[in-house]
C-alpha beads as a LAMMPS data file, in Angstrom:
LAMMPS data file: protein, C-alpha beads

87 atoms
86 bonds

1 atom types
1 bond types

-500.0 500.0 xlo xhi
-500.0 500.0 ylo yhi
-500.0 500.0 zlo zhi

Masses

1 110.0

Atoms # bond

1 1 1 326.029 -379.473 -33.817
2 1 1 322.748 -381.033 -34.878
3 1 1 322.316 -382.449 -38.332
4 1 1 319.283 -384.069 -39.825
5 1 1 319.222 -386.917 -42.296
6 1 1 315.643 -387.403 -43.259
7 1 1 313.785 -387.776 -39.969
8 1 1 316.878 -388.898 -38.049
9 1 1 318.833 -386.444 -35.946
10 1 1 322.555 -387.074 -35.683
11 1 1 324.925 -386.026 -32.931
12 1 1 328.643 -385.346 -32.976
13 1 1 331.317 -386.792 -30.712
14 1 1 334.654 -384.992 -30.514
15 1 1 337.788 -386.233 -28.793
16 1 1 341.015 -384.462 -27.902
17 1 1 342.925 -387.564 -28.918
18 1 1 346.359 -386.204 -28.039
19 1 1 345.276 -385.684 -24.402
20 1 1 343.731 -389.162 -24.011
21 1 1 345.439 -391.206 -21.276
22 1 1 344.173 -394.585 -22.513
23 1 1 342.126 -395.512 -19.427
24 1 1 339.655 -397.475 -21.626
25 1 1 336.516 -396.219 -19.845
26 1 1 334.948 -395.062 -23.107
27 1 1 335.686 -398.429 -24.715
28 1 1 334.070 -400.255 -21.793
29 1 1 331.011 -397.972 -21.734
30 1 1 330.438 -397.653 -25.490
31 1 1 332.272 -400.410 -27.385
32 1 1 330.349 -399.823 -30.626
33 1 1 331.852 -396.335 -30.910
34 1 1 335.234 -396.652 -29.180
35 1 1 338.245 -398.939 -29.478
36 1 1 341.824 -398.912 -28.283
37 1 1 344.481 -398.161 -30.858
38 1 1 348.042 -399.377 -31.218
39 1 1 349.109 -396.051 -29.704
40 1 1 347.465 -396.991 -26.375
41 1 1 344.731 -394.372 -26.780
42 1 1 341.047 -394.663 -27.569
43 1 1 339.752 -394.023 -31.071
44 1 1 336.283 -393.199 -32.342
45 1 1 334.672 -395.638 -34.743
46 1 1 334.641 -393.917 -38.141
47 1 1 336.505 -390.999 -36.567
48 1 1 338.153 -388.403 -38.754
49 1 1 340.552 -385.560 -37.964
50 1 1 338.722 -382.451 -36.771
51 1 1 339.627 -379.555 -39.014
52 1 1 341.209 -376.669 -37.163
53 1 1 342.031 -378.670 -34.020
54 1 1 345.395 -380.447 -34.098
55 1 1 345.230 -383.892 -32.479
56 1 1 341.424 -384.014 -32.317
57 1 1 339.048 -386.406 -34.057
58 1 1 335.285 -386.488 -34.462
59 1 1 332.442 -388.597 -35.799
60 1 1 328.705 -388.276 -36.357
61 1 1 326.217 -390.889 -35.175
62 1 1 322.444 -391.264 -35.344
63 1 1 320.506 -390.229 -32.253
64 1 1 319.467 -393.577 -30.864
65 1 1 320.288 -395.563 -27.737
66 1 1 324.008 -395.142 -28.439
67 1 1 323.926 -391.464 -27.495
68 1 1 323.458 -392.537 -23.878
69 1 1 326.688 -394.521 -23.827
70 1 1 328.594 -391.684 -25.516
71 1 1 327.234 -389.220 -22.949
72 1 1 328.278 -391.614 -20.191
73 1 1 331.759 -391.862 -21.719
74 1 1 331.890 -388.053 -21.772
75 1 1 330.857 -387.895 -18.101
76 1 1 333.227 -390.648 -16.962
77 1 1 336.350 -389.599 -18.879
78 1 1 338.888 -388.765 -16.144
79 1 1 340.693 -386.172 -18.296
80 1 1 337.582 -384.652 -19.939
81 1 1 338.647 -385.144 -23.546
82 1 1 335.288 -386.371 -24.911
83 1 1 332.580 -383.942 -26.010
84 1 1 329.099 -384.932 -27.184
85 1 1 327.184 -382.200 -28.998
86 1 1 323.708 -382.041 -30.466
87 1 1 321.941 -383.651 -27.510

Bonds

1 1 1 2
2 1 2 3
3 1 3 4
4 1 4 5
5 1 5 6
6 1 6 7
7 1 7 8
8 1 8 9
9 1 9 10
10 1 10 11
11 1 11 12
12 1 12 13
13 1 13 14
14 1 14 15
15 1 15 16
16 1 16 17
17 1 17 18
18 1 18 19
19 1 19 20
20 1 20 21
21 1 21 22
22 1 22 23
23 1 23 24
24 1 24 25
25 1 25 26
26 1 26 27
27 1 27 28
28 1 28 29
29 1 29 30
30 1 30 31
31 1 31 32
32 1 32 33
33 1 33 34
34 1 34 35
35 1 35 36
36 1 36 37
37 1 37 38
38 1 38 39
39 1 39 40
40 1 40 41
41 1 41 42
42 1 42 43
43 1 43 44
44 1 44 45
45 1 45 46
46 1 46 47
47 1 47 48
48 1 48 49
49 1 49 50
50 1 50 51
51 1 51 52
52 1 52 53
53 1 53 54
54 1 54 55
55 1 55 56
56 1 56 57
57 1 57 58
58 1 58 59
59 1 59 60
60 1 60 61
61 1 61 62
62 1 62 63
63 1 63 64
64 1 64 65
65 1 65 66
66 1 66 67
67 1 67 68
68 1 68 69
69 1 69 70
70 1 70 71
71 1 71 72
72 1 72 73
73 1 73 74
74 1 74 75
75 1 75 76
76 1 76 77
77 1 77 78
78 1 78 79
79 1 79 80
80 1 80 81
81 1 81 82
82 1 82 83
83 1 83 84
84 1 84 85
85 1 85 86
86 1 86 87
């Protein structure tokens, strides 16, 4: 999903949080957008529940250098629970 705020394009990151195994790869690759929670699973910075998908969260970010680390987190996730859209 692409959104525009003025001249800035934003991209969306979705995570199937319930299926996360807590390997911390996303946190290592993109620490500005990911952190480990008390539940032992990664969480998106400013993440909110994704309507219509139980156990999922999502967040929107501006399309800047950070999209590269989120795409890398998507590629490196061993259980494929991270999805970057709008790129």
